[in-house]
C-alpha positions in Angstrom: 192.4 226.4 32.5 194.8 227.9 29.4 197.9 229.6 29.2 198.7 233.4 27.7 199.1 233.0 23.8 202.4 232.6 21.9 204.1 234.4 19.8 204.2 231.3 17.6 203.1 228.0 17.8 204.2 224.9 16.3 201.7 221.9 16.6 202.2 221.0 20.1 201.3 217.3 19.6 201.7 215.1 16.3 198.0 216.0 15.8 197.9 219.4 15.5 195.1 221.9 17.2 193.0 222.1 14.2 192.3 218.5 13.0 188.9 217.1 13.6 190.1 214.1 15.5 190.9 216.2 18.3 189.5 213.9 21.0 192.6 211.6 20.1 195.2 214.7 20.7 193.2 215.0 24.3 193.6 211.2 25.1 197.1 211.2 23.8 197.9 214.5 26.6 195.6 212.8 29.0 197.7 209.4 28.8 200.8 211.6 29.0 200.3 212.8 32.3 198.7 209.5 33.7 201.9 207.9 32.8 203.9 211.1 34.3 201.6 210.7 37.8 200.6 207.3 37.6 203.5 206.6 40.7 202.6 209.5 42.6 199.6 208.5 44.7 199.8 204.7 44.2 201.6 203.7 47.2 198.5 205.1 49.4 196.3 202.3 48.6 199.0 199.9 50.1 200.1 201.7 53.1 198.6 199.1 55.5 200.7 196.4 53.5 203.7 198.9 53.8 203.2 199.6 57.3 203.0 195.4 58.4 206.2 195.0 55.8 208.4 197.5 57.4 206.8 197.4 60.9 206.2 200.9 61.4 203.5 203.6 62.4 200.7 204.6 60.3 202.1 208.2 60.8 206.0 207.1 59.6 204.8 205.2 56.6 202.8 207.9 55.5 205.6 210.1 55.5 208.0 207.5 53.8 205.3 207.2 51.0 204.9 210.8 50.5 208.1 211.6 50.1 208.2 211.7 46.7 206.8 215.1 47.3 210.1 216.3 48.5 212.0 215.5 45.3 208.9 216.9 43.2 209.0 220.3 45.1 212.8 220.5 44.7 212.9 219.0 41.3 210.2 221.5 40.1 212.5 224.8 41.3 215.6 223.2 39.9 213.6 222.7 36.4 212.5 226.2 36.7 215.8 227.3 36.8 216.7 225.6 33.5 213.5 225.4 31.9 214.5 227.9 28.9 217.3 225.9 28.0 215.8 221.9 28.3 214.4 220.8 25.0 211.2 219.9 26.2 210.6 216.4 24.1 213.8 215.2 25.2 213.7 216.0 28.6 210.3 214.7 29.3 211.1 211.6 27.8 214.7 211.1 29.8 212.6 212.4 32.9 210.3 209.2 32.4 212.7 206.7 31.5 215.0 207.3 34.3 211.9 207.3 36.5 211.6 203.5 35.9 215.2 202.9 38.0 214.1 204.0 41.3 210.8 202.7 40.7 212.3 199.1 40.1 214.7 199.2 42.6 211.6 199.6 45.1 211.0 196.0 44.8 213.9 195.4 46.8 214.3 198.0 49.2 215.7 196.9 52.2 214.6 199.2 54.6 212.5 202.3 55.2 215.4 204.7 54.8 216.2 203.1 51.3 212.6 203.2 50.4 211.8 206.8 51.4 215.1 207.7 49.6 213.9 205.8 46.1 210.3 207.6 46.3 212.1 210.9 46.6 214.0 209.6 43.7 211.0 209.1 41.9 209.8 212.7 42.9 212.5 214.4 41.1 212.0 212.5 37.8 208.2 213.0 38.1 207.8 217.0 39.0 210.9 217.3 35.9 208.6 215.6 33.2 205.3 217.1 34.4 206.7 220.6 35.1 208.5 220.6 31.3 204.8 219.2 30.0 203.1 222.0 31.6 205.7 224.7 30.0 205.4 222.8 26.8 201.4 222.7 26.5 201.6 226.8 27.7 204.0 227.6 24.7 202.4 225.7 22.2 198.8 226.2 22.5 196.6 229.4 22.1 194.8 230.7 25.2 191.6 228.8 24.0 192.9 225.7 23.0 195.4 225.8 26.4 192.0 225.6 28.1 191.3 221.8 26.7 194.8 220.8 26.5 195.1 221.7 30.3 192.2 220.2 31.6 193.1 216.9 29.5 196.0 216.9 31.2 194.9 217.2 34.7 192.3 214.8 33.9 195.3 212.1 33.0 196.4 213.5 36.8 192.7 212.6 38.2 193.2 209.3 36.0 196.7 208.3 37.7 195.2 208.9 41.0 192.3 206.4 40.4 193.9 203.7 38.0 197.2 204.0 40.0 195.8 203.0 43.2 193.6 200.5 41.6 196.5 198.9 40.3 198.8 198.8 43.3 196.2 197.4 45.1 195.2 194.7 43.1 198.7 193.6 41.8 200.0 193.7 45.5 196.9 191.8 46.7 197.7 188.7 43.9 201.5 188.9 43.1 202.8 190.6 46.3 204.8 194.3 47.0 207.9 193.8 44.6 205.6 192.7 41.4 203.8 196.0 42.0 206.9 197.9 41.6 208.1 196.0 38.4 204.3 196.9 37.3 205.0 200.6 37.7 208.6 200.8 36.1 206.7 199.0 33.1 204.4 202.1 32.9 206.9 205.0 33.1 209.0 203.1 30.3 206.0 203.3 28.4 205.1 206.8 29.0 208.4 207.6 27.5 207.6 205.5 24.3 204.3 207.6 24.1 206.3 211.3 24.3 208.9 210.0 21.8 206.2 208.9 19.6 203.8 211.9 20.0 205.6 215.0 21.1 207.1 216.9 18.2 210.6 217.9 18.9 210.5 221.7 18.9 212.5 224.4 21.1 211.1 226.4 23.9 209.2 229.3 22.6 211.3 231.7 24.1 214.5 232.4 26.2 215.1 233.4 29.2 214.5 237.5 29.1 216.1 238.0 32.3 217.9 235.7 35.0 216.0 232.8 36.3 216.5 234.5 39.9 215.0 237.7 38.7 212.1 235.9 37.3 211.5 234.1 40.5 211.8 237.4 42.4 209.1 238.8 39.9 206.5 235.9 40.5 206.8 236.0 44.2 206.5 239.7 43.9 202.9 238.9 41.9 200.1 239.0 44.6 198.0 237.2 42.5 201.1 234.3 41.7 201.6 234.3 45.6 197.9 233.5 46.2 197.8 230.7 43.3 201.3 229.2 44.5 199.6 229.2 48.4 196.4 228.0 47.0 198.6 225.0 45.6 200.2 224.4 48.7 196.9 224.2 50.4 194.9 222.0 48.1 197.6 219.1 48.2 197.8 219.4 51.7 194.5 218.3 52.2 194.3 216.0 49.5 197.1 213.9 50.5 196.2 213.7 54.1 192.7 212.7 53.4 193.6 210.2 50.7 196.6 208.8 53.2 194.9 208.4 55.6 191.5 207.4 54.8 192.8 204.2 54.0 193.7 203.0 57.4 189.7 204.5 58.4 189.1 201.8 55.4 190.7 198.9 56.8 189.5 199.1 60.5 185.9 198.5 62.0 183.3 199.3 61.3 184.2 199.2 57.6 186.8 196.5 57.6 187.7 196.4 53.9 190.2 193.9 52.5 193.3 195.3 50.2 191.5 194.4 46.9 188.6 196.2 48.3 190.5 199.4 49.0 191.1 199.3 45.5 187.9 199.2 44.3 187.4 202.2 46.2 189.3 204.1 44.4 186.6 203.9 41.9 185.6 207.7 43.4 188.0 209.1 41.6 186.0 208.3 38.2 183.5 210.9 38.1 186.5 213.6 38.6 188.2 212.3 35.1 184.9 213.7 33.6 184.1 217.1 36.1 187.7 218.2 35.2 187.5 218.2 31.8 185.1 220.8 32.9 187.0 223.2 34.3 188.2 225.5 31.5 184.6 225.7 30.6 183.4 226.7 34.3 186.4 229.6 34.5 185.1 231.0 30.9 182.0 231.4 32.3 182.2 232.1 35.8 185.6 233.4 36.2 188.5 232.1 38.4 187.6 233.4 41.6 183.8 231.9 41.3 185.1 228.8 39.9 187.5 228.2 42.8 185.3 229.1 45.6 182.4 226.2 44.1 185.1 223.5 43.5 186.0 224.0 47.0 182.5 224.5 48.4 181.8 220.9 46.4 185.0 219.3 48.6 184.2 220.8 51.7 180.5 219.1 51.3 181.8 215.5 51.2 183.7 216.1 54.7 181.1 215.2 57.0 180.0 211.9 55.0 183.5 210.6 55.6 182.8 210.8 59.5 179.6 208.5 59.0 180.0 204.8 59.9 178.7 203.9 56.5 180.3 202.7 53.7 178.2 204.2 51.1 178.6 207.5 53.1 182.5 207.5 53.1 182.3 206.5 49.2 179.8 209.6 48.5 182.1 212.0 50.9 185.0 211.2 48.5 183.2 211.8 45.6 182.5 215.0 46.3 186.1 215.8 47.8 187.9 214.6 44.8 185.9 216.6 42.4 185.9 219.8 44.0 189.6 219.4 45.0 190.6 218.3 41.6 188.8 221.2 39.6 190.3 223.9 42.0 193.7 222.3 41.4 193.1 222.7 37.6 191.6 226.1 37.8 194.6 227.3 40.3 197.2 225.5 37.0 195.6 227.8 34.4 195.5 230.6 36.8 199.1 230.5 37.0 199.7 230.3 33.4 197.2 233.4 32.6 198.8 235.6 35.4 202.4 235.3 34.8 203.4 237.7 31.8 206.8 235.8 31.0 208.8 233.3 32.4 206.3 231.3 32.5 208.4 227.9 33.1 209.5 229.4 36.0 206.0 230.4 37.3 204.6 227.0 36.8 207.9 225.7 38.8 207.3 227.6 41.8 203.3 226.4 41.9 204.7 223.4 41.6 207.4 223.5 44.0 204.8 225.3 46.2 202.1 222.2 45.5 204.0 219.1 46.1 205.6 221.0 49.0 202.0 221.2 50.5 201.7 217.2 50.1 204.7 216.7 52.3 203.6 219.3 55.1 200.1 217.7 55.2 201.6 214.0 55.0 203.3 214.6 58.5 200.7 217.2 60.1 198.0 215.0 59.5 199.8 212.2 60.2 200.3 213.4 63.5 196.7 214.7 63.7 195.5 211.1 63.1 197.5 209.5 65.5 197.2 211.7 68.1 193.6 212.7 67.9 191.7 210.3 65.4 189.9 210.6 62.2 187.5 213.1 63.2 190.2 215.5 64.3 192.0 214.8 60.6 188.7 215.4 58.7 188.1 219.1 61.0 191.9 219.8 60.0 191.4 219.5 56.5 188.2 221.7 56.2 190.0 224.3 58.0 192.8 224.0 55.1 190.2 224.4 52.7 188.6 227.1 54.1 191.6 228.8 54.1 192.3 228.1 50.7 188.4 229.7 50.0 189.9 232.6 51.4 192.9 232.9 49.4 190.5 232.2 46.6 188.6 235.6 47.4 191.8 237.5 46.8 192.2 236.7 42.9 190.8 239.5 40.9 190.1 237.7 37.4 186.6 237.2 38.3 185.1 238.1 34.7 184.9 235.1 32.4 185.6 237.2 29.8 188.6 238.1 31.4 189.7 234.5 31.2 189.3 234.1 27.5 192.9 235.5 26.6 
């Protein structure tokens, strides 16, 4: 999964691309992604505790917890408008430092409206950092090196899903909800420090060659990009729906897990950290279309296991779904970077806006399905969503591995 080659490419991180210790560069990229998005899904693991704390229904609390996707969708678009004039390093660093403020304030949110507003604000700063980092990697890595760089960044995203949920569940269980939010605020500040230490100051690779509104229209007119944006929407729609409301299934009979036990459930993301790193390799050999279909097929294969009254079966289903969904996300993200011939910051912003909007819509619609019709209907709706994503993947025309090598 890589971006188009830039005209000139200064070193992306403190470690140059040709450094033999490229594993360290990969680790730094992944850790940056981890600290950028660690807040995004962590609250899903403590959804039962938040429902009790605010005295509300699962559907309403699910929307509040995932309200960060509203801010992320809006921020992704805004950042794409301003992308050409923003210093990447400074923008990422400031965004992560500001992210710590609403994160810490969540500890004392007096009501659900305040909690929801702070989650939206978190999303604004997370998406700004995420969008700028994607643009930075696309501008400062060649197509071949970009495959590894983007895979590392998405792998860090996977790790944030895993460790974020585990951390929130364990800290909330041991120290209570307020301490949980303070712990995540510290991680946000650590991300800002890491960016300051590892990302070199570098201006954007090129200024906008056309008004940004024109660039957005250009991207939306491209059927390949439109399909990629829709894929992002459907992937997070399904992902958020599953990993938000499965927590309520895990705490209910017959599984009846406790808060700490739910935290350990998210070891199901561990295999995805490794498999996502292989997404770029898979695209080079199978092409985008077949790689996406294979990934979505793995995710779909996990869904029937989620309906069985067995913890082992449910965990197996979650492992398969996570592997497939994260791989599909990585492949779709890379396809956007390769397909956009110019104004790639705007293209990334549109993709992320669609992606995070899908998460918001998924939390609302699937929350209602869960409340009204139960878990089996929710899993069925997720299956329909992934099938629609597979249909979109069939429309992508970059199917030859050689074509992906850039």
